[in-house]
N, CA, C and O atoms as a CHARMM CRD file, in Angstrom:
* protein
*
  352
    1    1 MET  N      2.01800  25.03300 -13.67200 PROA 1      0.00000
    2    1 MET  CA     1.00100  24.11600 -12.84900 PROA 1      0.00000
    3    1 MET  C     -0.14900  24.33600 -13.47600 PROA 1      0.00000
    4    1 MET  O     -0.42000  25.40300 -14.02700 PROA 1      0.00000
    5    2 SER  N     -1.00500  23.19900 -13.42500 PROA 2      0.00000
    6    2 SER  CA    -2.35100  23.23200 -13.96100 PROA 2      0.00000
    7    2 SER  C     -3.16500  24.09400 -13.11300 PROA 2      0.00000
    8    2 SER  O     -2.69000  24.50700 -12.05500 PROA 2      0.00000
    9    3 ILE  N     -4.40100  24.42100 -13.49400 PROA 3      0.00000
   10    3 ILE  CA    -5.41600  24.76300 -12.54800 PROA 3      0.00000
   11    3 ILE  C     -6.27400  23.92900 -11.69000 PROA 3      0.00000
   12    3 ILE  O     -7.11900  24.38300 -10.91800 PROA 3      0.00000
   13    4 PHE  N     -5.90600  22.19500 -11.94200 PROA 4      0.00000
   14    4 PHE  CA    -6.37100  21.54300 -10.96000 PROA 4      0.00000
   15    4 PHE  C     -5.33700  21.37000  -9.82900 PROA 4      0.00000
   16    4 PHE  O     -5.62900  21.04000  -8.67900 PROA 4      0.00000
   17    5 THR  N     -4.26400  21.59600 -10.22300 PROA 5      0.00000
   18    5 THR  CA    -3.42400  21.69200  -9.05600 PROA 5      0.00000
   19    5 THR  C     -3.40100  22.82400  -8.17800 PROA 5      0.00000
   20    5 THR  O     -3.00000  22.76000  -7.01600 PROA 5      0.00000
   21    6 VAL  N     -3.85500  23.91500  -8.76200 PROA 6      0.00000
   22    6 VAL  CA    -3.70300  25.42300  -7.85100 PROA 6      0.00000
   23    6 VAL  C     -5.14400  24.95100  -7.17500 PROA 6      0.00000
   24    6 VAL  O     -5.16600  25.26300  -5.98500 PROA 6      0.00000
   25    7 ILE  N     -6.30600  24.30700  -7.60000 PROA 7      0.00000
   26    7 ILE  CA    -7.50400  24.52100  -6.78400 PROA 7      0.00000
   27    7 ILE  C     -7.28200  23.36400  -5.81900 PROA 7      0.00000
   28    7 ILE  O     -7.64800  23.50900  -4.65300 PROA 7      0.00000
   29    8 LEU  N     -6.71600  22.23400  -6.20900 PROA 8      0.00000
   30    8 LEU  CA    -6.75500  21.02800  -4.93300 PROA 8      0.00000
   31    8 LEU  C     -5.60700  21.68100  -4.07000 PROA 8      0.00000
   32    8 LEU  O     -5.67900  21.41300  -2.87100 PROA 8      0.00000
   33    9 GLY  N     -4.69800  22.38300  -4.41100 PROA 9      0.00000
   34    9 GLY  CA    -3.88100  23.01500  -3.24200 PROA 9      0.00000
   35    9 GLY  C     -4.81400  24.07000  -2.30700 PROA 9      0.00000
   36    9 GLY  O     -4.73800  24.07300  -1.07800 PROA 9      0.00000
   37   10 ILE  N     -5.47000  24.72900  -2.87200 PROA 10     0.00000
   38   10 ILE  CA    -6.30200  25.87100  -2.40300 PROA 10     0.00000
   39   10 ILE  C     -7.35400  25.04800  -1.35200 PROA 10     0.00000
   40   10 ILE  O     -7.48800  25.38000  -0.17400 PROA 10     0.00000
   41   11 PHE  N     -8.00100  24.03500  -1.91900 PROA 11     0.00000
   42   11 PHE  CA    -8.83400  23.13400  -0.97700 PROA 11     0.00000
   43   11 PHE  C     -8.12500  22.17500   0.49200 PROA 11     0.00000
   44   11 PHE  O     -8.60800  21.82600   1.56900 PROA 11     0.00000
   45   12 THR  N     -6.55600  21.98500  -0.25900 PROA 12     0.00000
   46   12 THR  CA    -6.15800  21.31500   0.82000 PROA 12     0.00000
   47   12 THR  C     -5.74300  22.32300   2.05500 PROA 12     0.00000
   48   12 THR  O     -5.62700  21.94800   3.22200 PROA 12     0.00000
   49   13 VAL  N     -5.58700  23.35200   1.70100 PROA 13     0.00000
   50   13 VAL  CA    -5.40000  24.70100   2.67300 PROA 13     0.00000
   51   13 VAL  C     -6.49300  25.09500   3.69900 PROA 13     0.00000
   52   13 VAL  O     -6.43300  25.35400   4.90100 PROA 13     0.00000
   53   14 VAL  N     -7.48300  25.05100   2.83200 PROA 14     0.00000
   54   14 VAL  CA    -8.78900  25.15500   3.50500 PROA 14     0.00000
   55   14 VAL  C     -9.33600  24.39800   4.45000 PROA 14     0.00000
   56   14 VAL  O     -9.87400  24.86000   5.45600 PROA 14     0.00000
   57   15 LEU  N     -9.20700  22.90200   4.12000 PROA 15     0.00000
   58   15 LEU  CA    -9.52700  21.87400   4.62800 PROA 15     0.00000
   59   15 LEU  C     -8.84700  21.55700   5.89600 PROA 15     0.00000
   60   15 LEU  O     -9.46900  21.10900   6.86000 PROA 15     0.00000
   61   16 TYR  N     -7.55000  21.78900   5.91100 PROA 16     0.00000
   62   16 TYR  CA    -6.61000  21.53900   7.10600 PROA 16     0.00000
   63   16 TYR  C     -6.83000  22.43200   8.12200 PROA 16     0.00000
   64   16 TYR  O     -6.77000  22.12200   9.31200 PROA 16     0.00000
   65   17 ALA  N     -7.25400  24.27600   7.42400 PROA 17     0.00000
   66   17 ALA  CA    -7.17800  25.35100   8.59600 PROA 17     0.00000
   67   17 ALA  C     -8.96100  24.65300   9.13500 PROA 17     0.00000
   68   17 ALA  O     -9.03600  24.59500  10.36300 PROA 17     0.00000
   69   18 PHE  N     -9.78800  24.34600   8.67000 PROA 18     0.00000
   70   18 PHE  CA   -11.36200  24.06900   9.06100 PROA 18     0.00000
   71   18 PHE  C    -11.05100  23.08700  10.11800 PROA 18     0.00000
   72   18 PHE  O    -11.47300  23.20000  11.26900 PROA 18     0.00000
   73   19 LEU  N    -10.07000  21.82300   9.57500 PROA 19     0.00000
   74   19 LEU  CA   -10.18000  20.84000  10.72400 PROA 19     0.00000
   75   19 LEU  C     -9.44800  21.34100  11.89200 PROA 19     0.00000
   76   19 LEU  O     -9.95500  20.97700  12.95300 PROA 19     0.00000
   77   20 LEU  N     -8.18900  22.21800  12.02600 PROA 20     0.00000
   78   20 LEU  CA    -7.38200  22.57300  12.94600 PROA 20     0.00000
   79   20 LEU  C     -8.55900  23.47400  13.71800 PROA 20     0.00000
   80   20 LEU  O     -8.87000  23.20700  14.87900 PROA 20     0.00000
   81   21 LEU  N     -9.21200  24.60700  12.94300 PROA 21     0.00000
   82   21 LEU  CA   -10.22600  24.99500  14.05800 PROA 21     0.00000
   83   21 LEU  C    -11.37100  24.32300  14.53200 PROA 21     0.00000
   84   21 LEU  O    -11.89900  24.64400  15.59600 PROA 21     0.00000
   85   22 VAL  N    -11.74000  23.52600  13.90500 PROA 22     0.00000
   86   22 VAL  CA   -12.68700  22.80200  14.70900 PROA 22     0.00000
   87   22 VAL  C    -12.23800  21.95400  15.85000 PROA 22     0.00000
   88   22 VAL  O    -12.88100  21.65600  16.85700 PROA 22     0.00000
   89   23 ARG  N    -11.02900  21.62000  15.52000 PROA 23     0.00000
   90   23 ARG  CA   -10.50600  20.65600  16.70500 PROA 23     0.00000
   91   23 ARG  C    -10.11000  21.53700  18.20200 PROA 23     0.00000
   92   23 ARG  O     -9.82800  20.97600  19.26100 PROA 23     0.00000
   93   24 ARG  N    -10.15600  22.72600  18.03600 PROA 24     0.00000
   94   24 ARG  CA    -9.99300  23.60700  19.03600 PROA 24     0.00000
   95   24 ARG  C    -11.21900  23.89600  20.09700 PROA 24     0.00000
   96   24 ARG  O    -11.26900  24.08900  21.31200 PROA 24     0.00000
   97   25 ASP  N    -12.35000  23.81700  18.84200 PROA 25     0.00000
   98   25 ASP  CA   -13.65600  24.09700  19.53700 PROA 25     0.00000
   99   25 ASP  C    -14.39400  23.38500  20.49200 PROA 25     0.00000
  100   25 ASP  O    -15.13500  23.80800  21.37900 PROA 25     0.00000
  101   26 ILE  N    -13.92900  21.67300  20.02800 PROA 26     0.00000
  102   26 ILE  CA   -14.50500  20.67800  20.92100 PROA 26     0.00000
  103   26 ILE  C    -14.32100  20.49700  22.26800 PROA 26     0.00000
  104   26 ILE  O    -13.19500  20.28100  22.71800 PROA 26     0.00000
  105   27 VAL  N    -15.37500  20.56500  23.02000 PROA 27     0.00000
  106   27 VAL  CA   -15.29300  20.43000  24.21300 PROA 27     0.00000
  107   27 VAL  C    -15.50000  18.82000  24.93700 PROA 27     0.00000
  108   27 VAL  O    -14.73800  18.29100  25.74700 PROA 27     0.00000
  109   28 ILE  N    -16.31600  18.45800  24.57100 PROA 28     0.00000
  110   28 ILE  CA   -16.38500  17.03300  25.05200 PROA 28     0.00000
  111   28 ILE  C    -16.10100  16.10900  23.61700 PROA 28     0.00000
  112   28 ILE  O    -16.95300  16.07800  22.72900 PROA 28     0.00000
  113   29 PRO  N    -15.10100  15.53700  23.53100 PROA 29     0.00000
  114   29 PRO  CA   -14.80300  14.61800  22.29500 PROA 29     0.00000
  115   29 PRO  C    -15.56100  13.19400  22.27800 PROA 29     0.00000
  116   29 PRO  O    -15.82700  12.54500  23.29000 PROA 29     0.00000
  117   30 VAL  N    -15.82200  12.87100  21.12300 PROA 30     0.00000
  118   30 VAL  CA   -16.48600  11.58900  21.09400 PROA 30     0.00000
  119   30 VAL  C    -15.19700  10.25200  20.78400 PROA 30     0.00000
  120   30 VAL  O    -14.38000  10.44700  19.88400 PROA 30     0.00000
  121   31 VAL  N    -15.15400   9.21800  21.44200 PROA 31     0.00000
  122   31 VAL  CA   -14.52800   8.08000  21.45300 PROA 31     0.00000
  123   31 VAL  C    -14.31100   7.87400  19.70200 PROA 31     0.00000
  124   31 VAL  O    -15.22000   7.86000  18.87300 PROA 31     0.00000
  125   32 LYS  N    -12.92500   7.73200  19.45300 PROA 32     0.00000
  126   32 LYS  CA   -12.56300   7.39300  18.12100 PROA 32     0.00000
  127   32 LYS  C    -12.23100   5.98100  18.13900 PROA 32     0.00000
  128   32 LYS  O    -11.87500   5.38700  19.15600 PROA 32     0.00000
  129   33 GLN  N    -12.36600   5.41500  16.89900 PROA 33     0.00000
  130   33 GLN  CA   -11.53900   4.12400  16.71700 PROA 33     0.00000
  131   33 GLN  C    -10.49600   4.12800  16.08600 PROA 33     0.00000
  132   33 GLN  O    -10.44900   4.44200  14.89600 PROA 33     0.00000
  133   34 ARG  N     -9.32500   3.72400  16.89000 PROA 34     0.00000
  134   34 ARG  CA    -8.05800   3.93400  16.45300 PROA 34     0.00000
  135   34 ARG  C     -7.80700   2.67600  15.42400 PROA 34     0.00000
  136   34 ARG  O     -6.65500   2.37100  15.11800 PROA 34     0.00000
  137   35 LYS  N     -8.78600   2.06000  14.97700 PROA 35     0.00000
  138   35 LYS  CA    -8.02300   0.89800  13.90200 PROA 35     0.00000
  139   35 LYS  C     -7.93700   1.71100  12.83800 PROA 35     0.00000
  140   35 LYS  O     -7.04000   1.43200  12.04200 PROA 35     0.00000
  141   36 HSD  N     -8.65400   2.69300  12.58400 PROA 36     0.00000
  142   36 HSD  CA    -8.69400   3.36000  11.01800 PROA 36     0.00000
  143   36 HSD  C     -7.44300   4.09100  11.16300 PROA 36     0.00000
  144   36 HSD  O     -7.18800   4.52200  10.03900 PROA 36     0.00000
  145   37 TYR  N     -6.69100   4.38800  11.83800 PROA 37     0.00000
  146   37 TYR  CA    -5.50500   5.21600  11.92300 PROA 37     0.00000
  147   37 TYR  C     -4.60500   4.57000  10.79800 PROA 37     0.00000
  148   37 TYR  O     -4.14100   5.31300   9.93300 PROA 37     0.00000
  149   38 PHE  N     -4.34700   3.25300  10.77500 PROA 38     0.00000
  150   38 PHE  CA    -3.44100   2.76400  10.23600 PROA 38     0.00000
  151   38 PHE  C     -4.09000   2.32400   8.85500 PROA 38     0.00000
  152   38 PHE  O     -3.33300   1.83400   8.01700 PROA 38     0.00000
  153   39 PHE  N     -5.34100   2.45300   8.58100 PROA 39     0.00000
  154   39 PHE  CA    -5.98500   2.13300   7.41500 PROA 39     0.00000
  155   39 PHE  C     -5.36500   3.36600   6.56400 PROA 39     0.00000
  156   39 PHE  O     -4.66700   3.18000   5.56700 PROA 39     0.00000
  157   40 TYR  N     -5.64200   4.42900   6.98400 PROA 40     0.00000
  158   40 TYR  CA    -5.33100   5.82700   6.31700 PROA 40     0.00000
  159   40 TYR  C     -3.97100   6.09900   6.16100 PROA 40     0.00000
  160   40 TYR  O     -3.63700   6.81500   5.21800 PROA 40     0.00000
  161   41 LEU  N     -3.06600   5.61900   6.97700 PROA 41     0.00000
  162   41 LEU  CA    -1.37600   5.73800   7.02900 PROA 41     0.00000
  163   41 LEU  C     -0.90600   4.76000   5.71200 PROA 41     0.00000
  164   41 LEU  O     -0.03900   5.03900   4.88400 PROA 41     0.00000
  165   42 PHE  N     -1.79100   3.45900   5.77400 PROA 42     0.00000
  166   42 PHE  CA    -1.49800   2.76600   4.59500 PROA 42     0.00000
  167   42 PHE  C     -1.82800   3.47900   3.09600 PROA 42     0.00000
  168   42 PHE  O     -1.04400   3.42700   2.14900 PROA 42     0.00000
  169   43 LEU  N     -2.92800   4.04300   3.07300 PROA 43     0.00000
  170   43 LEU  CA    -3.63100   4.30800   2.13900 PROA 43     0.00000
  171   43 LEU  C     -3.00400   5.66400   1.52900 PROA 43     0.00000
  172   43 LEU  O     -3.25200   5.94600   0.35600 PROA 43     0.00000
  173   44 THR  N     -2.15800   6.54000   2.35200 PROA 44     0.00000
  174   44 THR  CA    -1.25400   7.71800   2.22800 PROA 44     0.00000
  175   44 THR  C     -0.05100   7.23300   1.78100 PROA 44     0.00000
  176   44 THR  O      0.50400   7.88500   0.89600 PROA 44     0.00000
  177   45 GLY  N      0.51800   6.16200   2.22200 PROA 45     0.00000
  178   45 GLY  CA     1.88800   5.43300   1.84300 PROA 45     0.00000
  179   45 GLY  C      1.75200   4.87100   0.57400 PROA 45     0.00000
  180   45 GLY  O      2.72300   4.90300  -0.18100 PROA 45     0.00000
  181   46 LEU  N      0.45900   4.24400   0.13300 PROA 46     0.00000
  182   46 LEU  CA     0.30000   3.76400  -0.92000 PROA 46     0.00000
  183   46 LEU  C      0.29700   4.87100  -2.14300 PROA 46     0.00000
  184   46 LEU  O      0.87400   4.66200  -3.21000 PROA 46     0.00000
  185   47 ILE  N     -0.28000   5.82500  -1.90300 PROA 47     0.00000
  186   47 ILE  CA    -0.74500   6.95500  -2.94200 PROA 47     0.00000
  187   47 ILE  C      0.72800   7.53900  -3.14800 PROA 47     0.00000
  188   47 ILE  O      1.02600   7.81100  -4.31100 PROA 47     0.00000
  189   48 LEU  N      1.67300   7.76100  -2.16600 PROA 48     0.00000
  190   48 LEU  CA     3.02700   8.28300  -2.09700 PROA 48     0.00000
  191   48 LEU  C      3.55300   7.42800  -3.09700 PROA 48     0.00000
  192   48 LEU  O      3.62900   7.78800  -4.27200 PROA 48     0.00000
  193   49 TRP  N      3.93100   6.28200  -2.68400 PROA 49     0.00000
  194   49 TRP  CA     4.51700   5.23500  -3.22900 PROA 49     0.00000
  195   49 TRP  C      4.23300   4.83500  -4.83500 PROA 49     0.00000
  196   49 TRP  O      5.15000   4.52600  -5.59600 PROA 49     0.00000
  197   50 ILE  N      2.73900   4.89100  -5.25400 PROA 50     0.00000
  198   50 ILE  CA     2.65300   4.66700  -6.45000 PROA 50     0.00000
  199   50 ILE  C      2.89400   5.61400  -7.28000 PROA 50     0.00000
  200   50 ILE  O      3.24000   5.40600  -8.44300 PROA 50     0.00000
  201   51 GLY  N      2.68000   7.16900  -6.58400 PROA 51     0.00000
  202   51 GLY  CA     3.01400   8.34700  -7.24600 PROA 51     0.00000
  203   51 GLY  C      4.43900   8.52600  -7.52200 PROA 51     0.00000
  204   51 GLY  O      4.73600   8.88100  -8.66200 PROA 51     0.00000
  205   52 PHE  N      5.43500   8.32600  -6.60500 PROA 52     0.00000
  206   52 PHE  CA     6.61000   8.38200  -6.83900 PROA 52     0.00000
  207   52 PHE  C      7.45000   7.57200  -7.48800 PROA 52     0.00000
  208   52 PHE  O      8.54500   7.97000  -7.88700 PROA 52     0.00000
  209   53 THR  N      7.00900   6.32500  -7.66100 PROA 53     0.00000
  210   53 THR  CA     7.89800   5.28700  -8.54800 PROA 53     0.00000
  211   53 THR  C      7.74100   5.18700  -9.88500 PROA 53     0.00000
  212   53 THR  O      8.41000   4.41800 -10.57700 PROA 53     0.00000
  213   54 ASN  N      6.74100   6.05100 -10.37800 PROA 54     0.00000
  214   54 ASN  CA     6.53600   6.41300 -12.04000 PROA 54     0.00000
  215   54 ASN  C      7.13700   7.78000 -12.07400 PROA 54     0.00000
  216   54 ASN  O      7.01800   8.63900 -11.20000 PROA 54     0.00000
  217   55 TRP  N      7.83100   7.87500 -13.25400 PROA 55     0.00000
  218   55 TRP  CA     8.58800   9.24100 -13.84600 PROA 55     0.00000
  219   55 TRP  C      7.41700  10.10400 -13.86200 PROA 55     0.00000
  220   55 TRP  O      6.38500   9.78400 -14.45200 PROA 55     0.00000
  221   56 GLN  N      7.57400  11.28300 -13.17200 PROA 56     0.00000
  222   56 GLN  CA     6.59400  12.31700 -13.41900 PROA 56     0.00000
  223   56 GLN  C      7.38900  13.71400 -13.67700 PROA 56     0.00000
  224   56 GLN  O      8.60100  13.92500 -13.62100 PROA 56     0.00000
  225   57 GLU  N      6.26400  14.64400 -13.99400 PROA 57     0.00000
  226   57 GLU  CA     6.69100  15.67600 -14.00800 PROA 57     0.00000
  227   57 GLU  C      6.48700  16.59900 -12.71100 PROA 57     0.00000
  228   57 GLU  O      5.96400  15.99200 -11.77600 PROA 57     0.00000
  229   58 LEU  N      6.74600  17.72500 -12.50800 PROA 58     0.00000
  230   58 LEU  CA     6.90500  18.50400 -11.25600 PROA 58     0.00000
  231   58 LEU  C      5.11900  18.49300 -11.05200 PROA 58     0.00000
  232   58 LEU  O      4.67100  17.99900 -10.01800 PROA 58     0.00000
  233   59 ASN  N      4.31700  18.97400 -11.93600 PROA 59     0.00000
  234   59 ASN  CA     2.96700  19.20800 -11.79000 PROA 59     0.00000
  235   59 ASN  C      2.47800  17.79900 -11.01900 PROA 59     0.00000
  236   59 ASN  O      2.07500  17.80800  -9.85500 PROA 59     0.00000
  237   60 ASN  N      2.56700  16.65000 -11.79700 PROA 60     0.00000
  238   60 ASN  CA     1.96000  15.44500 -11.31700 PROA 60     0.00000
  239   60 ASN  C      2.39000  15.28000  -9.61000 PROA 60     0.00000
  240   60 ASN  O      1.58400  14.98900  -8.72600 PROA 60     0.00000
  241   61 ARG  N      3.61700  15.50100  -9.44400 PROA 61     0.00000
  242   61 ARG  CA     4.40200  15.28200  -7.87800 PROA 61     0.00000
  243   61 ARG  C      4.12300  15.80000  -7.23000 PROA 61     0.00000
  244   61 ARG  O      4.36000  15.39500  -6.09200 PROA 61     0.00000
  245   62 VAL  N      3.44200  17.03100  -7.37400 PROA 62     0.00000
  246   62 VAL  CA     2.47100  18.17100  -6.53200 PROA 62     0.00000
  247   62 VAL  C      1.51400  17.48700  -6.26000 PROA 62     0.00000
  248   62 VAL  O      1.21900  17.31200  -5.07800 PROA 62     0.00000
  249   63 GLN  N      0.74000  16.89000  -7.33200 PROA 63     0.00000
  250   63 GLN  CA    -0.55800  16.45200  -7.02900 PROA 63     0.00000
  251   63 GLN  C     -0.72300  15.05100  -6.40000 PROA 63     0.00000
  252   63 GLN  O     -1.87300  14.73800  -6.09200 PROA 63     0.00000
  253   64 THR  N      0.14000  14.28100  -6.19700 PROA 64     0.00000
  254   64 THR  CA     0.37700  13.14600  -5.60500 PROA 64     0.00000
  255   64 THR  C      0.77400  13.56500  -3.92400 PROA 64     0.00000
  256   64 THR  O      0.49500  12.72800  -3.06600 PROA 64     0.00000
  257   65 ILE  N      1.37000  14.76500  -3.53900 PROA 65     0.00000
  258   65 ILE  CA     1.90900  15.18800  -2.44600 PROA 65     0.00000
  259   65 ILE  C      0.48900  15.62100  -1.71900 PROA 65     0.00000
  260   65 ILE  O      0.24000  15.21800  -0.58200 PROA 65     0.00000
  261   66 LEU  N     -0.48200  16.52100  -2.49400 PROA 66     0.00000
  262   66 LEU  CA    -1.48900  17.14400  -2.16000 PROA 66     0.00000
  263   66 LEU  C     -2.58400  15.86500  -1.73400 PROA 66     0.00000
  264   66 LEU  O     -3.15700  15.84500  -0.64400 PROA 66     0.00000
  265   67 ALA  N     -2.71600  15.09400  -2.50800 PROA 67     0.00000
  266   67 ALA  CA    -3.42600  13.95700  -2.33100 PROA 67     0.00000
  267   67 ALA  C     -3.17300  13.38200  -1.25900 PROA 67     0.00000
  268   67 ALA  O     -4.09800  13.16100  -0.47800 PROA 67     0.00000
  269   68 ALA  N     -2.01200  13.04000  -0.98600 PROA 68     0.00000
  270   68 ALA  CA    -1.33600  12.32000   0.24000 PROA 68     0.00000
  271   68 ALA  C     -2.10600  13.08100   1.58100 PROA 68     0.00000
  272   68 ALA  O     -2.76800  12.58500   2.49300 PROA 68     0.00000
  273   69 LEU  N     -1.72100  14.51000   1.28800 PROA 69     0.00000
  274   69 LEU  CA    -1.93500  15.30100   2.44900 PROA 69     0.00000
  275   69 LEU  C     -3.61800  15.16100   2.58200 PROA 69     0.00000
  276   69 LEU  O     -4.00100  15.08300   3.74900 PROA 69     0.00000
  277   70 VAL  N     -4.51500  15.12300   1.70300 PROA 70     0.00000
  278   70 VAL  CA    -5.87400  15.12100   1.73000 PROA 70     0.00000
  279   70 VAL  C     -6.24600  13.75100   2.61500 PROA 70     0.00000
  280   70 VAL  O     -7.08300  13.79800   3.51700 PROA 70     0.00000
  281   71 MET  N     -5.66500  12.75500   2.32600 PROA 71     0.00000
  282   71 MET  CA    -5.82000  11.27600   2.91300 PROA 71     0.00000
  283   71 MET  C     -5.15600  11.49800   4.06400 PROA 71     0.00000
  284   71 MET  O     -5.65000  10.80500   4.95200 PROA 71     0.00000
  285   72 LEU  N     -4.08600  12.28100   4.51700 PROA 72     0.00000
  286   72 LEU  CA    -4.05400  12.23700   6.20000 PROA 72     0.00000
  287   72 LEU  C     -4.76300  13.10400   6.95400 PROA 72     0.00000
  288   72 LEU  O     -4.79100  13.08600   8.18500 PROA 72     0.00000
  289   73 SER  N     -5.47700  14.04900   6.08700 PROA 73     0.00000
  290   73 SER  CA    -6.41000  14.97500   6.78600 PROA 73     0.00000
  291   73 SER  C     -7.61600  14.27700   7.60700 PROA 73     0.00000
  292   73 SER  O     -8.30600  14.84000   8.45700 PROA 73     0.00000
  293   74 PHE  N     -7.74400  12.74600   7.11800 PROA 74     0.00000
  294   74 PHE  CA    -8.81300  12.04600   8.00700 PROA 74     0.00000
  295   74 PHE  C     -8.17900  11.68300   9.33100 PROA 74     0.00000
  296   74 PHE  O     -8.91800  11.32700  10.24900 PROA 74     0.00000
  297   75 LEU  N     -6.92400  11.74200   9.49600 PROA 75     0.00000
  298   75 LEU  CA    -6.60100  11.66700  10.85400 PROA 75     0.00000
  299   75 LEU  C     -6.83700  12.64000  11.57800 PROA 75     0.00000
  300   75 LEU  O     -6.95400  12.34200  12.76700 PROA 75     0.00000
  301   76 LEU  N     -6.96000  13.74900  11.31700 PROA 76     0.00000
  302   76 LEU  CA    -7.38000  15.02900  12.14700 PROA 76     0.00000
  303   76 LEU  C     -8.68900  15.28300  12.49100 PROA 76     0.00000
  304   76 LEU  O     -9.05500  16.06700  13.36700 PROA 76     0.00000
  305   77 ASP  N     -9.63600  14.35900  11.52900 PROA 77     0.00000
  306   77 ASP  CA   -10.91900  14.36800  11.86400 PROA 77     0.00000
  307   77 ASP  C    -11.46000  14.32100  13.33300 PROA 77     0.00000
  308   77 ASP  O    -11.03300  13.30100  13.87300 PROA 77     0.00000
  309   78 LYS  N    -12.18400  15.00200  14.10200 PROA 78     0.00000
  310   78 LYS  CA   -12.52800  14.56100  15.20000 PROA 78     0.00000
  311   78 LYS  C    -14.12100  15.04200  15.32200 PROA 78     0.00000
  312   78 LYS  O    -14.62900  15.91700  14.62000 PROA 78     0.00000
  313   79 ARG  N    -14.81300  14.26400  16.38600 PROA 79     0.00000
  314   79 ARG  CA   -16.22400  14.43600  16.34900 PROA 79     0.00000
  315   79 ARG  C    -16.14200  14.78100  17.88400 PROA 79     0.00000
  316   79 ARG  O    -15.22800  14.49600  18.65700 PROA 79     0.00000
  317   80 GLY  N    -17.58100  15.61900  18.20300 PROA 80     0.00000
  318   80 GLY  CA   -17.85900  15.82100  19.74500 PROA 80     0.00000
  319   80 GLY  C    -18.61200  16.89800  19.50500 PROA 80     0.00000
  320   80 GLY  O    -18.93400  17.34400  18.40400 PROA 80     0.00000
  321   81 PHE  N    -18.96600  17.42400  20.88300 PROA 81     0.00000
  322   81 PHE  CA   -19.84200  18.08500  21.50300 PROA 81     0.00000
  323   81 PHE  C    -18.80800  19.60300  21.59500 PROA 81     0.00000
  324   81 PHE  O    -17.70300  19.62700  22.13600 PROA 81     0.00000
  325   82 THR  N    -19.48100  20.79200  20.93200 PROA 82     0.00000
  326   82 THR  CA   -19.05100  22.16200  21.28100 PROA 82     0.00000
  327   82 THR  C    -19.82000  22.85500  22.32900 PROA 82     0.00000
  328   82 THR  O    -20.61400  22.31100  23.09600 PROA 82     0.00000
  329   83 GLU  N    -19.55100  23.94400  22.29700 PROA 83     0.00000
  330   83 GLU  CA   -20.43600  24.84400  23.12900 PROA 83     0.00000
  331   83 GLU  C    -22.08800  25.20800  22.53400 PROA 83     0.00000
  332   83 GLU  O    -23.11500  25.55200  23.12000 PROA 83     0.00000
  333   84 GLU  N    -21.78400  24.96300  21.19600 PROA 84     0.00000
  334   84 GLU  CA   -23.20800  25.50500  20.50300 PROA 84     0.00000
  335   84 GLU  C    -23.59700  24.48300  19.89300 PROA 84     0.00000
  336   84 GLU  O    -24.82200  24.41300  19.79300 PROA 84     0.00000
  337   85 SER  N    -22.71300  23.21500  19.20400 PROA 85     0.00000
  338   85 SER  CA   -23.72600  22.00100  18.50100 PROA 85     0.00000
  339   85 SER  C    -22.98300  20.91100  18.78200 PROA 85     0.00000
  340   85 SER  O    -22.23400  20.80500  19.75300 PROA 85     0.00000
  341   86 LEU  N    -23.20900  19.97000  17.81700 PROA 86     0.00000
  342   86 LEU  CA   -22.60700  18.65700  17.85200 PROA 86     0.00000
  343   86 LEU  C    -21.93300  18.84100  16.33400 PROA 86     0.00000
  344   86 LEU  O    -22.27100  19.51300  15.35900 PROA 86     0.00000
  345   87 ILE  N    -21.04400  18.11300  16.53700 PROA 87     0.00000
  346   87 ILE  CA   -19.99000  18.11800  15.12900 PROA 87     0.00000
  347   87 ILE  C    -19.97300  16.54700  14.66100 PROA 87     0.00000
  348   87 ILE  O    -19.26000  15.86100  15.39400 PROA 87     0.00000
  349   88 LEU  N    -20.41500  16.05100  13.91900 PROA 88     0.00000
  350   88 LEU  CA   -20.13600  14.88100  13.20000 PROA 88     0.00000
  351   88 LEU  C    -19.21300  14.50200  12.23600 PROA 88     0.00000
  352   88 LEU  O    -19.22700  13.35700  11.78400 PROA 88     0.00000
């Protein structure tokens, strides 16, 4: 695996850990527009489709999966008020 794949994997793990911790701290959520969910799901499917329709090495397939996970992380993004601050 290349160094880029390892860095992307570490970034994805840290991103999901941060988003899950922030979701637990939000006390008063801000209303979120639901129409963006389908857009992010469509882009994730497009990334996976383009990534897996071409013959690739294992390294490129792992990068495709990690890129799709980064795109899906937008679905976990949440805004609102915590006890100490405002999260935008």
